Every structure is written in C-alpha cells, then in structure tokens.
C-alpha positions as CSV (number, residue, x, y, z in Angstrom):
1,M,-0.1,0.0,-0.2
2,S,1.9,3.3,-0.8
3,V,1.6,6.0,1.4
4,P,0.6,10.0,-0.5
5,L,3.4,12.3,-0.7
6,R,3.0,15.8,1.2
7,K,2.8,18.2,-1.7
8,P,5.7,20.9,-1.2
9,G,4.9,24.4,-0.8
10,G,1.9,23.2,0.8
11,S,-0.2,24.5,4.3
12,Q,1.6,22.5,6.6
13,D,5.1,23.2,4.9
14,K,4.2,27.2,5.3
15,A,2.8,26.8,9.1
16,C,6.0,24.7,10.5
17,R,8.1,27.7,8.4
18,R,5.9,30.7,9.9
19,R,6.5,28.8,13.9
20,L,10.7,28.3,12.8
21,K,10.6,31.9,12.2
22,R,9.1,32.9,15.0
23,K,11.0,30.7,16.9
24,S,14.0,32.4,15.7
25,T,13.1,35.9,16.0
26,F,12.3,35.2,19.4
27,N,16.0,33.6,20.0
28,N,17.4,36.8,18.5
29,R,15.8,39.0,20.5
30,I,16.6,37.5,23.7
31,W,20.1,37.5,22.7
32,Y,20.3,40.8,21.6
33,N,18.5,42.1,25.1
34,W,21.1,39.8,27.5
35,N,22.8,42.6,28.6
36,Y,20.4,44.8,29.4
37,P,17.7,43.0,32.9
38,E,15.3,45.8,31.9
39,A,14.3,44.3,29.1
40,F,13.2,41.2,31.3
41,L,10.4,40.7,33.7
42,G,12.5,40.5,37.5
43,Y,11.1,38.9,40.4
44,E,13.6,39.5,42.8
45,H,12.0,41.9,44.7
46,E,8.9,40.1,44.5
47,C,8.4,38.8,48.2
48,F,8.4,41.9,49.8
49,I,6.5,44.1,46.8
50,I,3.4,41.5,46.5
51,P,2.8,41.7,50.4
52,M,2.9,45.2,50.5
53,R,0.8,45.3,47.0
54,E,-1.6,43.0,48.8
55,Y,-2.1,44.7,52.4
56,C,-2.8,48.0,49.8
57,L,-5.3,46.6,48.2
58,K,-6.7,44.8,51.6
59,L,-7.0,48.3,52.9
60,Q,-8.2,49.9,50.1
61,S,-11.7,47.2,50.6
62,L,-11.7,47.6,54.5
63,N,-12.5,51.7,53.2
64,R,-15.0,50.6,50.5
65,I,-16.5,49.0,53.5
66,Q,-16.7,51.3,55.9
67,N,-18.2,54.1,54.0
68,P,-22.1,52.2,53.7
69,I,-21.9,51.8,57.5
70,I,-20.4,54.8,58.3
71,N,-23.3,56.7,56.3
72,R,-25.7,54.4,57.9
73,L,-24.6,55.2,61.3
74,R,-24.8,58.9,60.9
75,Q,-28.3,59.1,60.0
76,Q,-28.8,57.1,62.9
77,L,-26.9,59.6,65.3
78,S,-28.7,62.5,63.7
79,R,-31.9,61.7,65.8
80,E,-29.6,60.1,68.5
81,F,-27.1,62.7,68.9
82,P,-27.5,65.2,66.7
83,E,-24.5,67.0,68.2
84,A,-22.2,64.4,67.0
85,A,-23.6,63.3,63.8
86,L,-21.1,65.4,61.4
87,K,-18.5,65.2,63.5
88,N,-15.2,64.6,62.1
89,S,-13.6,62.2,64.8
90,Q,-9.8,61.7,64.0
91,R,-7.6,58.8,65.1
92,G,-6.7,58.8,68.4
93,P,-3.0,57.9,70.0
94,D,-4.3,53.8,69.3
95,G,-5.2,54.0,66.2
96,Q,-9.0,54.0,66.8
97,I,-11.8,56.8,66.2
98,P,-13.3,58.2,69.1
99,L,-16.9,58.6,68.4
100,W,-16.9,55.3,67.6
101,C,-15.4,54.0,70.5
102,F,-17.9,56.2,72.5
103,I,-21.0,54.9,70.9
104,A,-20.1,50.9,70.9
105,G,-19.4,51.8,74.4
106,R,-15.9,50.3,73.5
107,K,-12.6,51.3,76.1
108,R,-9.9,53.2,74.7
109,N,-6.4,51.5,75.7
110,V,-4.7,55.5,75.9
111,K,-3.3,56.9,79.1
112,K,-5.8,59.5,79.2
113,D,-9.3,59.5,78.2
114,Q,-10.7,63.2,77.4
115,G,-14.1,62.0,77.8
116,Y,-14.9,64.5,75.2
117,Y,-17.9,62.6,73.5
118,E,-19.2,61.5,77.4
119,K,-19.3,65.2,78.6
120,L,-21.1,66.3,74.7
121,Y,-23.4,63.6,75.4
122,Q,-24.2,64.7,78.6
123,I,-25.5,68.1,77.2
124,S,-27.0,66.5,74.4
125,I,-31.0,67.3,73.4
126,A,-31.7,63.7,72.1
127,P,-32.2,62.2,75.9
128,T,-33.9,65.1,77.3
129,Y,-36.9,64.0,74.5
130,G,-36.4,60.1,75.8
131,V,-34.3,59.5,72.5
132,E,-31.4,56.9,73.5
133,I,-28.7,55.7,71.2
134,S,-29.9,52.0,69.4
135,E,-28.7,48.8,69.9
136,Y,-28.3,49.5,66.7
137,S,-26.3,52.0,66.3
138,R,-24.6,50.8,68.9
139,N,-23.5,47.4,66.5
140,L,-22.7,50.1,63.5
141,A,-19.8,51.7,65.3
142,N,-18.9,48.3,67.0
143,Q,-18.6,47.0,63.1
144,L,-16.8,50.4,62.5
145,C,-13.8,49.8,65.8
146,Q,-13.4,46.0,64.6
147,L,-12.4,47.2,60.7
148,T,-10.7,49.8,62.5
149,D,-8.7,47.1,64.4
150,S,-7.9,45.2,61.0
151,E,-6.6,48.3,59.6
152,I,-4.2,48.6,62.4
153,A,-3.0,45.0,62.3
154,I,-2.3,45.5,57.8
155,E,-0.4,49.0,59.0
156,T,2.0,46.7,61.3
157,E,2.4,44.9,58.8
158,L,3.2,47.6,56.6
159,A,5.7,49.7,58.4
160,A,7.5,46.3,58.8
161,L,8.3,46.7,55.8
162,L,9.1,50.0,55.1
163,R,12.0,49.7,57.7
164,L,13.5,47.4,54.3
165,P,17.0,48.5,53.6
166,E,16.2,48.3,49.9
167,F,13.3,51.6,50.9
168,N,15.7,53.9,52.6
169,A,16.4,55.8,49.8
170,Y,12.1,56.0,49.3
171,N,11.6,56.6,53.1
172,Q,13.6,59.9,52.6
173,V,12.5,61.6,49.6
174,M,9.1,60.7,50.6
175,D,9.0,61.8,54.0
176,S,10.2,65.3,52.4
177,L,7.5,65.6,50.8
178,G,5.0,64.4,53.6
179,M,3.4,61.3,52.6
180,G,2.3,58.8,54.9
181,L,2.6,55.4,55.5
182,R,-0.7,54.2,52.9
183,V,0.3,56.6,50.2
184,K,4.3,55.4,50.4
185,C,3.3,52.1,50.7
186,W,1.0,52.4,47.5
187,V,3.5,54.2,45.3
188,I,6.5,52.2,46.5
189,S,4.3,49.2,45.7
190,Q,3.6,50.8,42.3
191,I,7.0,52.2,40.8
192,F,9.7,50.0,43.2
193,P,12.4,49.6,41.3
194,I,12.2,52.6,39.9
195,E,15.4,52.2,38.0
196,R,13.3,50.5,35.4
197,F,12.2,53.7,34.4
198,L,15.4,55.0,33.8
199,G,17.0,52.2,31.8
200,S,15.9,53.6,28.2
201,G,14.4,56.1,26.2
202,N,15.0,60.1,26.9
203,Y,13.3,62.3,30.2
204,R,10.0,62.5,28.3
205,S,9.8,58.9,28.0
206,W,10.3,57.6,31.0
207,R,8.4,60.3,33.2
208,A,5.2,59.0,31.0
209,R,5.6,55.6,31.9
210,F,6.2,57.0,35.6
211,K,3.3,58.9,35.5
212,Q,1.3,56.6,33.8
213,R,2.1,53.5,36.2
214,L,0.8,55.9,38.9
215,G,-2.6,56.9,37.6
216,Y,-1.4,60.2,35.9
217,G,-0.6,59.7,32.7
218,G,-2.8,60.8,29.8
219,I,-4.8,58.7,27.0
220,E,-6.2,59.1,24.4
221,D,-9.8,58.5,23.9
222,S,-11.2,58.8,20.8
223,S,-14.5,56.9,19.1
224,G,-13.1,56.8,15.7
225,D,-15.5,59.4,14.2
226,K,-13.7,62.7,12.7
227,G,-12.8,65.4,15.1
228,T,-10.4,66.2,17.6
229,P,-9.2,63.1,20.4
230,K,-9.8,63.4,24.0
231,N,-6.7,63.2,26.3
232,K,-7.9,61.9,29.9
233,I,-6.4,61.4,32.4
234,S,-6.6,57.2,34.1
235,K,-7.8,56.8,37.2
236,T,-5.5,54.6,39.6
237,F,-6.9,54.6,43.7
238,V,-4.2,56.5,46.0
239,P,-5.6,55.8,49.4
240,S,-5.3,59.0,52.0
241,D,-3.7,57.9,55.4
242,G,-6.1,59.0,58.4
243,S,-9.5,58.0,59.1
244,T,-11.9,57.2,56.6
245,E,-14.4,59.4,57.5
C-alpha cells in the first residue's frame, strides 16, 4: 500500500516555516537584550513587593466596606446624638476613632481619655426628649471599631516592610514630601524599583511611563469619528492616610 507524498509548499509546510521564523526571531531578541536586564521581567523583589501590594488592596477594600456603615450610622446619630452626627472624629493615639468607640461602649487603650463625647452627650438634646442611642447604632459602631482593628494590624505589617533597607532612599524622599504610611506603601508597590523607568528612552518617555504607572498618564480617548481626540487622565486608587471619614 503506497502512502501519498505531501505536496511541497502546502499549508503544513508554510505553517512550519512560520513557527520556525517566530522561534528564530524570539531567540534573536533574547540574545540581543541579554545585557539589558530591564528588558526582562524581574522577580527578585517580589518577596516583599507582592505582600505590600496585597496589604494596600486590603486597606482599599476595608475603606469601601466602612463607607456605607459610616453613612448609615450618621443617619442614626442625626436623631440619637445630633451634636456628634457630623463630627469629623480623627484617629487617636491608639489608632481608634473616639466617636465610634463611645457609641459602641468600647474602652480605649490610652493613657489619658479626655471623655469629650461623654461630656457632649450629657448636654445633648436627644436624651431630653427620651431618645437614646439604639442597639442598632451600637452594633454599627462596633463593626467600625473591628474594621479599624484590622486596619491597624495591616498598617503594622506595612510599617515593618517599609523598614527594609531597600526602601531607605524611598522613605527619605517621601518623608520630605510629607507622605503618610498608606500613600508611601501604595506608591512604592507600583514603582519599585524605580530604575526600570530609567533604562531606555529620554526623560520624556520614562516620565510618561512613570506617570502612567501611578495613574496620572494621559490616555487618548477617541471613538473613530472625525474630530479632535480627547485626552483624559487614567485613574488609579491612591489611599489617603488617617481616618476614612
């Protein structure tokens, strides 16, 4: 039984030649860029950059969880404790927010408690009309205190990562700019090591890549219709330090 020979120049031969050409091109690029480390993906810093990025994402998630709880609690306090409903209570030395601790009936671990909200509640108009702080409001405040505990634990881990010697130069520059813990960690997790932006091209090109990485690069937004294309700024979440209120 004779086996038919494959016709030279057929589709299989063309596909084989294309694969060989792509493989040859790939090998040539590897050897051409062998002495340029910035041309390759680097994983030597991932052991501390990946955890830092994950912690930042966890803080972002906690912030989103807190916002609707805070809004609902403020609506409750507008009737139950109107004098404090719109107060911008900042974090104390223990990392907790005094207003939520008072509403939840939670004791704080501080050397000197001023008792500001206790005194304010004593002269509040709500108890005069028989309106007390409801159990529902106390549960909401307790949820916020628990979420703040999670934030404090994450920030402790981030502070430990920032003390690594690899970040000394970054800390010096960012401290001079007045950046807080969260902002520093988020920026470092996006740009570290900064040398990868300086390897090729001129000042304009690497500055554009740097801004794009931080979410401040220009992006052309055009639909294909005739007219002038619009440039917009890409959006990247940059967390703020301090209270989520």
